[in-house]
HTML snippet that shows the backbone in 3Dmol.js (N, CA, C, O; Angstrom):
<script src="https://3Dmol.org/build/3Dmol-min.js"></script>
<div id="view" style="width:600px;height:400px;position:relative"></div>
<script>
const pdb = `
ATOM      1  N   UNK A   1    -239.317  50.951 -38.795  1.00  0.00           N
ATOM      2  CA  UNK A   1    -239.214  50.893 -37.356  1.00  0.00           C
ATOM      3  C   UNK A   1    -238.026  50.046 -36.928  1.00  0.00           C
ATOM      4  O   UNK A   1    -238.153  49.171 -36.072  1.00  0.00           O
ATOM      5  N   UNK A   2    -236.901  50.304 -37.512  1.00  0.00           N
ATOM      6  CA  UNK A   2    -235.716  49.584 -37.116  1.00  0.00           C
ATOM      7  C   UNK A   2    -235.075  50.202 -35.887  1.00  0.00           C
ATOM      8  O   UNK A   2    -235.539  51.217 -35.369  1.00  0.00           O
ATOM      9  N   UNK A   3    -234.026  49.588 -35.440  1.00  0.00           N
ATOM     10  CA  UNK A   3    -233.301  50.113 -34.297  1.00  0.00           C
ATOM     11  C   UNK A   3    -232.371  51.230 -34.747  1.00  0.00           C
ATOM     12  O   UNK A   3    -231.828  51.201 -35.851  1.00  0.00           O
ATOM     13  N   UNK A   4    -232.201  52.200 -33.883  1.00  0.00           N
ATOM     14  CA  UNK A   4    -231.250  53.266 -34.163  1.00  0.00           C
ATOM     15  C   UNK A   4    -229.841  52.687 -34.136  1.00  0.00           C
ATOM     16  O   UNK A   4    -229.567  51.721 -33.425  1.00  0.00           O
ATOM     17  N   UNK A   5    -228.971  53.278 -34.907  1.00  0.00           N
ATOM     18  CA  UNK A   5    -227.608  52.767 -35.023  1.00  0.00           C
ATOM     19  C   UNK A   5    -226.892  52.771 -33.672  1.00  0.00           C
ATOM     20  O   UNK A   5    -226.135  51.851 -33.361  1.00  0.00           O
ATOM     21  N   UNK A   6    -227.134  53.807 -32.875  1.00  0.00           N
ATOM     22  CA  UNK A   6    -226.495  53.900 -31.559  1.00  0.00           C
ATOM     23  C   UNK A   6    -226.989  52.805 -30.625  1.00  0.00           C
ATOM     24  O   UNK A   6    -226.204  52.193 -29.902  1.00  0.00           O
ATOM     25  N   UNK A   7    -228.309  52.561 -30.644  1.00  0.00           N
ATOM     26  CA  UNK A   7    -228.886  51.533 -29.779  1.00  0.00           C
ATOM     27  C   UNK A   7    -228.379  50.146 -30.170  1.00  0.00           C
ATOM     28  O   UNK A   7    -228.081  49.317 -29.310  1.00  0.00           O
ATOM     29  N   UNK A   8    -228.286  49.906 -31.477  1.00  0.00           N
ATOM     30  CA  UNK A   8    -227.778  48.620 -31.953  1.00  0.00           C
ATOM     31  C   UNK A   8    -226.331  48.432 -31.519  1.00  0.00           C
ATOM     32  O   UNK A   8    -225.937  47.342 -31.103  1.00  0.00           O
ATOM     33  N   UNK A   9    -225.540  49.501 -31.616  1.00  0.00           N
ATOM     34  CA  UNK A   9    -224.139  49.432 -31.181  1.00  0.00           C
ATOM     35  C   UNK A   9    -224.012  49.136 -29.699  1.00  0.00           C
ATOM     36  O   UNK A   9    -223.142  48.372 -29.280  1.00  0.00           O
ATOM     37  N   UNK A  10    -224.890  49.748 -28.904  1.00  0.00           N
ATOM     38  CA  UNK A  10    -224.867  49.492 -27.467  1.00  0.00           C
ATOM     39  C   UNK A  10    -225.175  48.026 -27.164  1.00  0.00           C
ATOM     40  O   UNK A  10    -224.530  47.413 -26.314  1.00  0.00           O
ATOM     41  N   UNK A  11    -226.157  47.474 -27.859  1.00  0.00           N
ATOM     42  CA  UNK A  11    -226.523  46.076 -27.625  1.00  0.00           C
ATOM     43  C   UNK A  11    -225.415  45.129 -28.068  1.00  0.00           C
ATOM     44  O   UNK A  11    -225.151  44.124 -27.409  1.00  0.00           O
ATOM     45  N   UNK A  12    -224.770  45.451 -29.183  1.00  0.00           N
ATOM     46  CA  UNK A  12    -223.661  44.611 -29.654  1.00  0.00           C
ATOM     47  C   UNK A  12    -222.515  44.664 -28.648  1.00  0.00           C
ATOM     48  O   UNK A  12    -221.897  43.639 -28.358  1.00  0.00           O
ATOM     49  N   UNK A  13    -222.226  45.854 -28.114  1.00  0.00           N
ATOM     50  CA  UNK A  13    -221.170  45.989 -27.104  1.00  0.00           C
ATOM     51  C   UNK A  13    -221.499  45.183 -25.843  1.00  0.00           C
ATOM     52  O   UNK A  13    -220.634  44.520 -25.271  1.00  0.00           O
ATOM     53  N   UNK A  14    -222.768  45.254 -25.424  1.00  0.00           N
ATOM     54  CA  UNK A  14    -223.157  44.618 -24.168  1.00  0.00           C
ATOM     55  C   UNK A  14    -223.218  43.093 -24.270  1.00  0.00           C
ATOM     56  O   UNK A  14    -222.853  42.397 -23.323  1.00  0.00           O
ATOM     57  N   UNK A  15    -223.675  42.570 -25.407  1.00  0.00           N
ATOM     58  CA  UNK A  15    -223.920  41.135 -25.500  1.00  0.00           C
ATOM     59  C   UNK A  15    -222.958  40.396 -26.426  1.00  0.00           C
ATOM     60  O   UNK A  15    -222.933  39.166 -26.421  1.00  0.00           O
ATOM     61  N   UNK A  16    -222.167  41.118 -27.219  1.00  0.00           N
ATOM     62  CA  UNK A  16    -221.271  40.472 -28.166  1.00  0.00           C
ATOM     63  C   UNK A  16    -219.996  39.977 -27.520  1.00  0.00           C
ATOM     64  O   UNK A  16    -219.621  40.419 -26.434  1.00  0.00           O
ATOM     65  N   UNK A  17    -219.351  39.079 -28.180  1.00  0.00           N
ATOM     66  CA  UNK A  17    -218.084  38.541 -27.683  1.00  0.00           C
ATOM     67  C   UNK A  17    -216.932  39.467 -28.031  1.00  0.00           C
ATOM     68  O   UNK A  17    -215.942  39.544 -27.303  1.00  0.00           O
ATOM     69  N   UNK A  18    -217.070  40.178 -29.164  1.00  0.00           N
ATOM     70  CA  UNK A  18    -216.068  41.154 -29.592  1.00  0.00           C
ATOM     71  C   UNK A  18    -216.801  42.435 -29.968  1.00  0.00           C
ATOM     72  O   UNK A  18    -218.030  42.480 -29.912  1.00  0.00           O
ATOM     73  N   UNK A  19    -216.071  43.470 -30.349  1.00  0.00           N
ATOM     74  CA  UNK A  19    -216.680  44.757 -30.646  1.00  0.00           C
ATOM     75  C   UNK A  19    -217.609  44.755 -31.833  1.00  0.00           C
ATOM     76  O   UNK A  19    -218.570  45.524 -31.866  1.00  0.00           O
ATOM     77  N   UNK A  20    -217.345  43.902 -32.815  1.00  0.00           N
ATOM     78  CA  UNK A  20    -218.163  43.884 -34.027  1.00  0.00           C
ATOM     79  C   UNK A  20    -218.912  42.570 -34.198  1.00  0.00           C
ATOM     80  O   UNK A  20    -219.289  42.207 -35.313  1.00  0.00           O
ATOM     81  N   UNK A  21    -219.126  41.871 -33.120  1.00  0.00           N
ATOM     82  CA  UNK A  21    -219.789  40.563 -33.160  1.00  0.00           C
ATOM     83  C   UNK A  21    -221.296  40.747 -33.229  1.00  0.00           C
ATOM     84  O   UNK A  21    -221.953  40.886 -32.197  1.00  0.00           O
ATOM     85  N   UNK A  22    -221.848  40.750 -34.435  1.00  0.00           N
ATOM     86  CA  UNK A  22    -223.292  40.906 -34.580  1.00  0.00           C
ATOM     87  C   UNK A  22    -223.982  39.588 -34.901  1.00  0.00           C
ATOM     88  O   UNK A  22    -225.210  39.542 -34.972  1.00  0.00           O
ATOM     89  N   UNK A  23    -223.230  38.527 -35.094  1.00  0.00           N
ATOM     90  CA  UNK A  23    -223.824  37.272 -35.525  1.00  0.00           C
ATOM     91  C   UNK A  23    -224.048  36.260 -34.432  1.00  0.00           C
ATOM     92  O   UNK A  23    -224.723  35.254 -34.655  1.00  0.00           O
ATOM     93  N   UNK A  24    -223.501  36.495 -33.251  1.00  0.00           N
ATOM     94  CA  UNK A  24    -223.675  35.496 -32.200  1.00  0.00           C
ATOM     95  C   UNK A  24    -225.131  35.448 -31.752  1.00  0.00           C
ATOM     96  O   UNK A  24    -225.878  36.414 -31.908  1.00  0.00           O
ATOM     97  N   UNK A  25    -225.511  34.325 -31.204  1.00  0.00           N
ATOM     98  CA  UNK A  25    -226.894  34.096 -30.806  1.00  0.00           C
ATOM     99  C   UNK A  25    -227.320  35.110 -29.746  1.00  0.00           C
ATOM    100  O   UNK A  25    -228.446  35.607 -29.777  1.00  0.00           O
ATOM    101  N   UNK A  26    -226.430  35.415 -28.815  1.00  0.00           N
ATOM    102  CA  UNK A  26    -226.770  36.348 -27.740  1.00  0.00           C
ATOM    103  C   UNK A  26    -227.119  37.721 -28.291  1.00  0.00           C
ATOM    104  O   UNK A  26    -228.090  38.340 -27.857  1.00  0.00           O
ATOM    105  N   UNK A  27    -226.329  38.199 -29.245  1.00  0.00           N
ATOM    106  CA  UNK A  27    -226.572  39.522 -29.834  1.00  0.00           C
ATOM    107  C   UNK A  27    -227.868  39.513 -30.625  1.00  0.00           C
ATOM    108  O   UNK A  27    -228.647  40.463 -30.548  1.00  0.00           O
ATOM    109  N   UNK A  28    -228.107  38.459 -31.377  1.00  0.00           N
ATOM    110  CA  UNK A  28    -229.330  38.394 -32.169  1.00  0.00           C
ATOM    111  C   UNK A  28    -230.564  38.370 -31.279  1.00  0.00           C
ATOM    112  O   UNK A  28    -231.573  38.999 -31.599  1.00  0.00           O
ATOM    113  N   UNK A  29    -230.492  37.651 -30.167  1.00  0.00           N
ATOM    114  CA  UNK A  29    -231.615  37.614 -29.239  1.00  0.00           C
ATOM    115  C   UNK A  29    -231.829  38.988 -28.611  1.00  0.00           C
ATOM    116  O   UNK A  29    -232.970  39.423 -28.453  1.00  0.00           O
ATOM    117  N   UNK A  30    -230.749  39.670 -28.254  1.00  0.00           N
ATOM    118  CA  UNK A  30    -230.867  41.000 -27.663  1.00  0.00           C
ATOM    119  C   UNK A  30    -231.475  41.994 -28.653  1.00  0.00           C
ATOM    120  O   UNK A  30    -232.316  42.810 -28.277  1.00  0.00           O
ATOM    121  N   UNK A  31    -231.051  41.927 -29.917  1.00  0.00           N
ATOM    122  CA  UNK A  31    -231.602  42.827 -30.929  1.00  0.00           C
ATOM    123  C   UNK A  31    -233.082  42.548 -31.174  1.00  0.00           C
ATOM    124  O   UNK A  31    -233.890  43.471 -31.277  1.00  0.00           O
ATOM    125  N   UNK A  32    -233.424  41.275 -31.265  1.00  0.00           N
ATOM    126  CA  UNK A  32    -234.833  40.916 -31.441  1.00  0.00           C
ATOM    127  C   UNK A  32    -235.671  41.365 -30.252  1.00  0.00           C
ATOM    128  O   UNK A  32    -236.795  41.836 -30.426  1.00  0.00           O
ATOM    129  N   UNK A  33    -235.131  41.220 -29.048  1.00  0.00           N
ATOM    130  CA  UNK A  33    -235.864  41.619 -27.858  1.00  0.00           C
ATOM    131  C   UNK A  33    -236.149  43.114 -27.872  1.00  0.00           C
ATOM    132  O   UNK A  33    -237.249  43.536 -27.517  1.00  0.00           O
ATOM    133  N   UNK A  34    -235.181  43.911 -28.274  1.00  0.00           N
ATOM    134  CA  UNK A  34    -235.392  45.357 -28.332  1.00  0.00           C
ATOM    135  C   UNK A  34    -236.450  45.717 -29.377  1.00  0.00           C
ATOM    136  O   UNK A  34    -237.304  46.568 -29.131  1.00  0.00           O
ATOM    137  N   UNK A  35    -236.392  45.072 -30.536  1.00  0.00           N
ATOM    138  CA  UNK A  35    -237.410  45.332 -31.561  1.00  0.00           C
ATOM    139  C   UNK A  35    -238.791  44.886 -31.092  1.00  0.00           C
ATOM    140  O   UNK A  35    -239.786  45.551 -31.380  1.00  0.00           O
ATOM    141  N   UNK A  36    -238.862  43.767 -30.372  1.00  0.00           N
ATOM    142  CA  UNK A  36    -240.135  43.279 -29.848  1.00  0.00           C
ATOM    143  C   UNK A  36    -240.706  44.275 -28.854  1.00  0.00           C
ATOM    144  O   UNK A  36    -241.909  44.538 -28.862  1.00  0.00           O
ATOM    145  N   UNK A  37    -239.864  44.829 -28.003  1.00  0.00           N
ATOM    146  CA  UNK A  37    -240.341  45.828 -27.042  1.00  0.00           C
ATOM    147  C   UNK A  37    -240.868  47.068 -27.746  1.00  0.00           C
ATOM    148  O   UNK A  37    -241.882  47.631 -27.334  1.00  0.00           O
ATOM    149  N   UNK A  38    -240.189  47.496 -28.801  1.00  0.00           N
ATOM    150  CA  UNK A  38    -240.651  48.669 -29.552  1.00  0.00           C
ATOM    151  C   UNK A  38    -241.995  48.390 -30.211  1.00  0.00           C
ATOM    152  O   UNK A  38    -242.906  49.216 -30.141  1.00  0.00           O
ATOM    153  N   UNK A  39    -242.122  47.230 -30.851  1.00  0.00           N
ATOM    154  CA  UNK A  39    -243.363  46.896 -31.527  1.00  0.00           C
ATOM    155  C   UNK A  39    -244.507  46.639 -30.551  1.00  0.00           C
ATOM    156  O   UNK A  39    -245.665  46.902 -30.875  1.00  0.00           O
ATOM    157  N   UNK A  40    -244.199  46.133 -29.371  1.00  0.00           N
ATOM    158  CA  UNK A  40    -245.232  45.920 -28.364  1.00  0.00           C
ATOM    159  C   UNK A  40    -245.808  47.255 -27.922  1.00  0.00           C
ATOM    160  O   UNK A  40    -247.020  47.398 -27.766  1.00  0.00           O
ATOM    161  N   UNK A  41    -244.937  48.223 -27.722  1.00  0.00           N
ATOM    162  CA  UNK A  41    -245.394  49.564 -27.360  1.00  0.00           C
ATOM    163  C   UNK A  41    -246.240  50.160 -28.491  1.00  0.00           C
ATOM    164  O   UNK A  41    -247.270  50.786 -28.238  1.00  0.00           O
ATOM    165  N   UNK A  42    -245.809  49.966 -29.714  1.00  0.00           N
ATOM    166  CA  UNK A  42    -246.556  50.459 -30.873  1.00  0.00           C
ATOM    167  C   UNK A  42    -247.936  49.788 -30.946  1.00  0.00           C
ATOM    168  O   UNK A  42    -248.937  50.444 -31.234  1.00  0.00           O
ATOM    169  N   UNK A  43    -247.978  48.483 -30.685  1.00  0.00           N
ATOM    170  CA  UNK A  43    -249.244  47.754 -30.764  1.00  0.00           C
ATOM    171  C   UNK A  43    -250.224  48.199 -29.678  1.00  0.00           C
ATOM    172  O   UNK A  43    -251.438  48.176 -29.881  1.00  0.00           O
ATOM    173  N   UNK A  44    -249.692  48.601 -28.534  1.00  0.00           N
ATOM    174  CA  UNK A  44    -250.572  49.102 -27.474  1.00  0.00           C
ATOM    175  C   UNK A  44    -251.212  50.429 -27.880  1.00  0.00           C
ATOM    176  O   UNK A  44    -252.382  50.672 -27.586  1.00  0.00           O
ATOM    177  N   UNK A  45    -250.444  51.285 -28.556  1.00  0.00           N
ATOM    178  CA  UNK A  45    -250.964  52.586 -28.968  1.00  0.00           C
ATOM    179  C   UNK A  45    -251.869  52.493 -30.187  1.00  0.00           C
ATOM    180  O   UNK A  45    -252.840  53.240 -30.302  1.00  0.00           O
ATOM    181  N   UNK A  46    -251.550  51.571 -31.102  1.00  0.00           N
ATOM    182  CA  UNK A  46    -252.292  51.444 -32.358  1.00  0.00           C
ATOM    183  C   UNK A  46    -252.895  50.041 -32.430  1.00  0.00           C
ATOM    184  O   UNK A  46    -252.338  49.146 -33.065  1.00  0.00           O
ATOM    185  N   UNK A  47    -254.021  49.867 -31.782  1.00  0.00           N
ATOM    186  CA  UNK A  47    -254.579  48.519 -31.619  1.00  0.00           C
ATOM    187  C   UNK A  47    -255.097  47.917 -32.919  1.00  0.00           C
ATOM    188  O   UNK A  47    -255.259  46.699 -33.000  1.00  0.00           O
ATOM    189  N   UNK A  48    -255.361  48.729 -33.932  1.00  0.00           N
ATOM    190  CA  UNK A  48    -255.902  48.202 -35.183  1.00  0.00           C
ATOM    191  C   UNK A  48    -254.846  47.991 -36.266  1.00  0.00           C
ATOM    192  O   UNK A  48    -255.188  47.687 -37.409  1.00  0.00           O
ATOM    193  N   UNK A  49    -253.589  48.146 -35.926  1.00  0.00           N
ATOM    194  CA  UNK A  49    -252.507  47.957 -36.883  1.00  0.00           C
ATOM    195  C   UNK A  49    -252.127  46.475 -36.920  1.00  0.00           C
ATOM    196  O   UNK A  49    -251.192  46.040 -36.247  1.00  0.00           O
ATOM    197  N   UNK A  50    -252.870  45.716 -37.718  1.00  0.00           N
ATOM    198  CA  UNK A  50    -252.680  44.263 -37.753  1.00  0.00           C
ATOM    199  C   UNK A  50    -251.430  43.857 -38.518  1.00  0.00           C
ATOM    200  O   UNK A  50    -250.888  42.782 -38.265  1.00  0.00           O
ATOM    201  N   UNK A  51    -250.960  44.671 -39.435  1.00  0.00           N
ATOM    202  CA  UNK A  51    -249.745  44.337 -40.176  1.00  0.00           C
ATOM    203  C   UNK A  51    -248.525  44.347 -39.242  1.00  0.00           C
ATOM    204  O   UNK A  51    -247.678  43.456 -39.309  1.00  0.00           O
ATOM    205  N   UNK A  52    -248.447  45.346 -38.386  1.00  0.00           N
ATOM    206  CA  UNK A  52    -247.345  45.394 -37.425  1.00  0.00           C
ATOM    207  C   UNK A  52    -247.470  44.280 -36.397  1.00  0.00           C
ATOM    208  O   UNK A  52    -246.466  43.742 -35.931  1.00  0.00           O
ATOM    209  N   UNK A  53    -248.700  43.934 -36.044  1.00  0.00           N
ATOM    210  CA  UNK A  53    -248.908  42.848 -35.089  1.00  0.00           C
ATOM    211  C   UNK A  53    -248.392  41.528 -35.664  1.00  0.00           C
ATOM    212  O   UNK A  53    -247.811  40.716 -34.944  1.00  0.00           O
ATOM    213  N   UNK A  54    -248.608  41.319 -36.964  1.00  0.00           N
ATOM    214  CA  UNK A  54    -248.109  40.103 -37.603  1.00  0.00           C
ATOM    215  C   UNK A  54    -246.585  40.079 -37.576  1.00  0.00           C
ATOM    216  O   UNK A  54    -245.978  39.042 -37.307  1.00  0.00           O
ATOM    217  N   UNK A  55    -245.970  41.226 -37.855  1.00  0.00           N
ATOM    218  CA  UNK A  55    -244.511  41.311 -37.785  1.00  0.00           C
ATOM    219  C   UNK A  55    -244.004  41.032 -36.383  1.00  0.00           C
ATOM    220  O   UNK A  55    -242.982  40.370 -36.201  1.00  0.00           O
ATOM    221  N   UNK A  56    -244.721  41.539 -35.399  1.00  0.00           N
ATOM    222  CA  UNK A  56    -244.348  41.286 -34.007  1.00  0.00           C
ATOM    223  C   UNK A  56    -244.395  39.794 -33.695  1.00  0.00           C
ATOM    224  O   UNK A  56    -243.484  39.260 -33.063  1.00  0.00           O
ATOM    225  N   UNK A  57    -245.450  39.124 -34.136  1.00  0.00           N
ATOM    226  CA  UNK A  57    -245.553  37.684 -33.885  1.00  0.00           C
ATOM    227  C   UNK A  57    -244.443  36.907 -34.582  1.00  0.00           C
ATOM    228  O   UNK A  57    -243.952  35.916 -34.042  1.00  0.00           O
ATOM    229  N   UNK A  58    -244.043  37.342 -35.769  1.00  0.00           N
ATOM    230  CA  UNK A  58    -242.937  36.679 -36.466  1.00  0.00           C
ATOM    231  C   UNK A  58    -241.624  36.860 -35.706  1.00  0.00           C
ATOM    232  O   UNK A  58    -240.820  35.932 -35.615  1.00  0.00           O
ATOM    233  N   UNK A  59    -241.410  38.065 -35.157  1.00  0.00           N
ATOM    234  CA  UNK A  59    -240.196  38.319 -34.379  1.00  0.00           C
ATOM    235  C   UNK A  59    -240.175  37.488 -33.108  1.00  0.00           C
ATOM    236  O   UNK A  59    -239.130  36.962 -32.724  1.00  0.00           O
ATOM    237  N   UNK A  60    -241.320  37.369 -32.456  1.00  0.00           N
ATOM    238  CA  UNK A  60    -241.397  36.571 -31.227  1.00  0.00           C
ATOM    239  C   UNK A  60    -241.076  35.105 -31.529  1.00  0.00           C
ATOM    240  O   UNK A  60    -240.371  34.449 -30.762  1.00  0.00           O
ATOM    241  N   UNK A  61    -241.594  34.598 -32.639  1.00  0.00           N
ATOM    242  CA  UNK A  61    -241.300  33.215 -33.021  1.00  0.00           C
ATOM    243  C   UNK A  61    -239.836  33.007 -33.353  1.00  0.00           C
ATOM    244  O   UNK A  61    -239.250  31.982 -33.004  1.00  0.00           O
ATOM    245  N   UNK A  62    -239.252  33.974 -34.023  1.00  0.00           N
ATOM    246  CA  UNK A  62    -237.829  33.874 -34.370  1.00  0.00           C
ATOM    247  C   UNK A  62    -236.975  33.895 -33.103  1.00  0.00           C
ATOM    248  O   UNK A  62    -236.026  33.120 -32.976  1.00  0.00           O
ATOM    249  N   UNK A  63    -237.315  34.786 -32.161  1.00  0.00           N
ATOM    250  CA  UNK A  63    -236.569  34.836 -30.899  1.00  0.00           C
ATOM    251  C   UNK A  63    -236.745  33.540 -30.121  1.00  0.00           C
ATOM    252  O   UNK A  63    -235.801  33.055 -29.496  1.00  0.00           O
ATOM    253  N   UNK A  64    -237.954  32.976 -30.156  1.00  0.00           N
ATOM    254  CA  UNK A  64    -238.194  31.714 -29.453  1.00  0.00           C
ATOM    255  C   UNK A  64    -237.299  30.610 -30.002  1.00  0.00           C
ATOM    256  O   UNK A  64    -236.754  29.810 -29.242  1.00  0.00           O
ATOM    257  N   UNK A  65    -237.149  30.567 -31.332  1.00  0.00           N
ATOM    258  CA  UNK A  65    -236.275  29.549 -31.936  1.00  0.00           C
ATOM    259  C   UNK A  65    -234.823  29.756 -31.535  1.00  0.00           C
ATOM    260  O   UNK A  65    -234.123  28.786 -31.246  1.00  0.00           O
ATOM    261  N   UNK A  66    -234.356  31.006 -31.513  1.00  0.00           N
ATOM    262  CA  UNK A  66    -232.987  31.288 -31.063  1.00  0.00           C
ATOM    263  C   UNK A  66    -232.797  30.876 -29.608  1.00  0.00           C
ATOM    264  O   UNK A  66    -231.771  30.295 -29.253  1.00  0.00           O
ATOM    265  N   UNK A  67    -233.785  31.177 -28.765  1.00  0.00           N
ATOM    266  CA  UNK A  67    -233.678  30.824 -27.352  1.00  0.00           C
ATOM    267  C   UNK A  67    -233.663  29.316 -27.155  1.00  0.00           C
ATOM    268  O   UNK A  67    -232.920  28.804 -26.318  1.00  0.00           O
ATOM    269  N   UNK A  68    -234.475  28.607 -27.918  1.00  0.00           N
ATOM    270  CA  UNK A  68    -234.485  27.150 -27.815  1.00  0.00           C
ATOM    271  C   UNK A  68    -233.126  26.577 -28.222  1.00  0.00           C
ATOM    272  O   UNK A  68    -232.620  25.657 -27.579  1.00  0.00           O
ATOM    273  N   UNK A  69    -232.537  27.119 -29.288  1.00  0.00           N
ATOM    274  CA  UNK A  69    -231.208  26.691 -29.727  1.00  0.00           C
ATOM    275  C   UNK A  69    -230.181  26.944 -28.634  1.00  0.00           C
ATOM    276  O   UNK A  69    -229.367  26.075 -28.322  1.00  0.00           O
ATOM    277  N   UNK A  70    -230.225  28.133 -28.057  1.00  0.00           N
ATOM    278  CA  UNK A  70    -229.248  28.477 -27.021  1.00  0.00           C
ATOM    279  C   UNK A  70    -229.434  27.623 -25.777  1.00  0.00           C
ATOM    280  O   UNK A  70    -228.458  27.249 -25.128  1.00  0.00           O
ATOM    281  N   UNK A  71    -230.678  27.315 -25.442  1.00  0.00           N
ATOM    282  CA  UNK A  71    -230.942  26.471 -24.278  1.00  0.00           C
ATOM    283  C   UNK A  71    -230.345  25.082 -24.461  1.00  0.00           C
ATOM    284  O   UNK A  71    -229.813  24.499 -23.517  1.00  0.00           O
ATOM    285  N   UNK A  72    -230.435  24.554 -25.680  1.00  0.00           N
ATOM    286  CA  UNK A  72    -229.858  23.230 -25.944  1.00  0.00           C
ATOM    287  C   UNK A  72    -228.340  23.263 -25.906  1.00  0.00           C
ATOM    288  O   UNK A  72    -227.714  22.321 -25.420  1.00  0.00           O
ATOM    289  N   UNK A  73    -227.732  24.344 -26.416  1.00  0.00           N
ATOM    290  CA  UNK A  73    -226.278  24.412 -26.554  1.00  0.00           C
ATOM    291  C   UNK A  73    -225.564  24.871 -25.289  1.00  0.00           C
ATOM    292  O   UNK A  73    -224.514  24.330 -24.941  1.00  0.00           O
ATOM    293  N   UNK A  74    -226.125  25.871 -24.593  1.00  0.00           N
ATOM    294  CA  UNK A  74    -225.431  26.493 -23.468  1.00  0.00           C
ATOM    295  C   UNK A  74    -226.455  26.900 -22.420  1.00  0.00           C
ATOM    296  O   UNK A  74    -226.937  28.033 -22.432  1.00  0.00           O
ATOM    297  N   UNK A  75    -226.787  26.004 -21.527  1.00  0.00           N
ATOM    298  CA  UNK A  75    -227.858  26.234 -20.565  1.00  0.00           C
ATOM    299  C   UNK A  75    -227.514  27.358 -19.594  1.00  0.00           C
ATOM    300  O   UNK A  75    -228.375  28.181 -19.285  1.00  0.00           O
ATOM    301  N   UNK A  76    -226.288  27.413 -19.112  1.00  0.00           N
ATOM    302  CA  UNK A  76    -225.933  28.477 -18.169  1.00  0.00           C
ATOM    303  C   UNK A  76    -225.936  29.841 -18.859  1.00  0.00           C
ATOM    304  O   UNK A  76    -226.380  30.830 -18.276  1.00  0.00           O
ATOM    305  N   UNK A  77    -225.449  29.897 -20.087  1.00  0.00           N
ATOM    306  CA  UNK A  77    -225.491  31.148 -20.839  1.00  0.00           C
ATOM    307  C   UNK A  77    -226.917  31.571 -21.138  1.00  0.00           C
ATOM    308  O   UNK A  77    -227.235  32.760 -21.123  1.00  0.00           O
ATOM    309  N   UNK A  78    -227.771  30.600 -21.410  1.00  0.00           N
ATOM    310  CA  UNK A  78    -229.194  30.868 -21.657  1.00  0.00           C
ATOM    311  C   UNK A  78    -229.836  31.495 -20.432  1.00  0.00           C
ATOM    312  O   UNK A  78    -230.547  32.494 -20.535  1.00  0.00           O
ATOM    313  N   UNK A  79    -229.581  30.903 -19.271  1.00  0.00           N
ATOM    314  CA  UNK A  79    -230.175  31.426 -18.038  1.00  0.00           C
ATOM    315  C   UNK A  79    -229.654  32.818 -17.720  1.00  0.00           C
ATOM    316  O   UNK A  79    -230.407  33.674 -17.255  1.00  0.00           O
ATOM    317  N   UNK A  80    -228.372  33.048 -17.968  1.00  0.00           N
ATOM    318  CA  UNK A  80    -227.805  34.376 -17.723  1.00  0.00           C
ATOM    319  C   UNK A  80    -228.413  35.409 -18.671  1.00  0.00           C
ATOM    320  O   UNK A  80    -228.704  36.537 -18.272  1.00  0.00           O
ATOM    321  N   UNK A  81    -228.601  35.011 -19.926  1.00  0.00           N
ATOM    322  CA  UNK A  81    -229.138  35.940 -20.926  1.00  0.00           C
ATOM    323  C   UNK A  81    -230.585  36.322 -20.631  1.00  0.00           C
ATOM    324  O   UNK A  81    -230.939  37.498 -20.714  1.00  0.00           O
ATOM    325  N   UNK A  82    -231.422  35.352 -20.289  1.00  0.00           N
ATOM    326  CA  UNK A  82    -232.818  35.699 -20.015  1.00  0.00           C
ATOM    327  C   UNK A  82    -232.936  36.524 -18.741  1.00  0.00           C
ATOM    328  O   UNK A  82    -233.855  37.332 -18.606  1.00  0.00           O
ATOM    329  N   UNK A  83    -232.017  36.326 -17.814  1.00  0.00           N
ATOM    330  CA  UNK A  83    -232.006  37.169 -16.621  1.00  0.00           C
ATOM    331  C   UNK A  83    -231.574  38.584 -16.939  1.00  0.00           C
ATOM    332  O   UNK A  83    -232.132  39.544 -16.409  1.00  0.00           O
ATOM    333  N   UNK A  84    -230.580  38.715 -17.803  1.00  0.00           N
ATOM    334  CA  UNK A  84    -230.057  40.024 -18.172  1.00  0.00           C
ATOM    335  C   UNK A  84    -231.071  40.820 -19.009  1.00  0.00           C
ATOM    336  O   UNK A  84    -231.197  42.034 -18.855  1.00  0.00           O
ATOM    337  N   UNK A  85    -231.786  40.121 -19.893  1.00  0.00           N
ATOM    338  CA  UNK A  85    -232.758  40.779 -20.748  1.00  0.00           C
ATOM    339  C   UNK A  85    -234.142  40.896 -20.098  1.00  0.00           C
ATOM    340  O   UNK A  85    -235.026  41.573 -20.623  1.00  0.00           O
ATOM    341  N   UNK A  86    -234.319  40.235 -18.960  1.00  0.00           N
ATOM    342  CA  UNK A  86    -235.594  40.229 -18.234  1.00  0.00           C
ATOM    343  C   UNK A  86    -236.736  39.761 -19.149  1.00  0.00           C
ATOM    344  O   UNK A  86    -237.770  40.420 -19.257  1.00  0.00           O
ATOM    345  N   UNK A  87    -236.529  38.622 -19.798  1.00  0.00           N
ATOM    346  CA  UNK A  87    -237.514  38.099 -20.733  1.00  0.00           C
ATOM    347  C   UNK A  87    -238.584  37.306 -20.010  1.00  0.00           C
ATOM    348  O   UNK A  87    -239.771  37.592 -20.163  1.00  0.00           O
ATOM    349  N   UNK A  88    -238.198  36.341 -19.247  1.00  0.00           N
ATOM    350  CA  UNK A  88    -239.173  35.457 -18.595  1.00  0.00           C
ATOM    351  C   UNK A  88    -239.250  35.813 -17.113  1.00  0.00           C
ATOM    352  O   UNK A  88    -238.299  36.319 -16.518  1.00  0.00           O
ATOM    353  N   UNK A  89    -240.400  35.533 -16.550  1.00  0.00           N
ATOM    354  CA  UNK A  89    -240.475  35.728 -15.115  1.00  0.00           C
ATOM    355  C   UNK A  89    -241.596  36.458 -14.642  1.00  0.00           C
ATOM    356  O   UNK A  89    -241.733  36.667 -13.437  1.00  0.00           O
TER     357      UNK A  89
END
`;
const viewer = $3Dmol.createViewer("view");
viewer.addModel(pdb, "pdb");
viewer.setStyle({}, {cartoon: {color: "spectrum"}});
viewer.zoomTo();
viewer.render();
</script>
């Protein structure tokens, strides 16, 4: 259940600093957010799939750590990113 290559490219273009910037915190958070949305939809349809639910919780924790790092380093960028991704609110 990975991301399609086209979708990943779109996210890298939208959130990356350069065309091939896949390592920046913003891109990683955007990729994790998309995977979390996919797995959340899957979990709603398949309520007894506990293995995928565990993976979802691990992704949410990883994204939380990235967001905490970004909040400490770049508060204005953090606020812009969560607004753009519609994460909190």
